[in-house]
N, C-alpha and C positions, 0 to 999 in steps of 0.2 A: 324171461330166462326159462329155459326148458332143459329137460334131461338130455335132449339131443345136443344141446350146446356143451354140456359136461362131457358127454361121450365123444363128441367130435374133437374137443380139445385134448382129452385124455389119449385118444388114439392117434394124435399127431396130424389131424386134419388141417389142411392149409387153406381151404376155401373159406372166404369170409362168410359168416352166418348172417342171414337176412333178418331184418326186424320182424317182429311179431305183433300184429294188431289184435289185441285181446277183445276189443269192442266188435270188430268184424267177425272174429271167431265165435264169440258168445252169441251173436245173432242166430247162428245156425245150430247151436248146441241143444236147444229145446230142453233145457234143464228143468223147466217148470213141469215137465211131464214125468219127472222122477220123484220118488219119495226121498225124504232126508236119509233114510236108511240106505237106499240104493246109492245115493251120492256119497255117503260116508264110506260105503263099501268100496266104491270106485276109488275114492281118495286114498283109502288105506292100501289098496292094491298098488296104486302108483307110488305111494310113499315107500312101501316095502321094496319095490323094484328099484327105486332110487337109492335106498340104503344099500341094497345088494350091489348096485353099480359102483357106488362110492367105496364101499368096503373092499371091493375087488380090484381097485385101481393099483397098478404097480407104483412103487415109491417114486420112480423116475417121472411118472406122468404129472405129478403135482406141480412141477415147474414148467410144464409144456405151455408154450405161448400160442395164442390163436387170435383171430379177429372176430369180435362180436359187435355187430352194428357199428362198424367202422373204428372200433377201439381195440387196441392190443390188450390182451388179458391173459392171466395164467389160469390154469385149471383150479388151483387153490382159491383164487379170488372168485371165480365163477361159482364154485360150490358154496362159498360164503354168501354170495348174492342169492343163490337159489334157496338156501336155508332161511335167509332174511325175508325172502318173498313169501315163503310159506307162513312164517310168523306174522307177517303183515296181514295176510288173508285170514288167519286164525283170529287176529284181533278184530277184524271187521265182523266175522261171524259171531264172536262173543258179544259185541255191542248190539248187533242187529237182532240176535235171538236171545239176548240176556243169558248167555251161558256163563256159568261160574266154574272156576277151576276146582 
């Protein structure tokens, strides 16, 4: 799930969104060449833009229907999935790097 999915649904996009292969994408990310601070900064920038995108959605957009990977979904449900996805990755990082809240 990506920000583009949220924006497409919110703006009334009717084209079905293609699946996203994170394994294929990550092969070319070369993330090992960045420091944790650089990755955290990038994550924060994306997070802030996502918050701004969600905060600025018109009320009527929340019930917009669209197609994501062959499934009909509302913007509200897509945002819920997006937030859960972030929480999932945060839990992985906490375990992998012994991060405490």
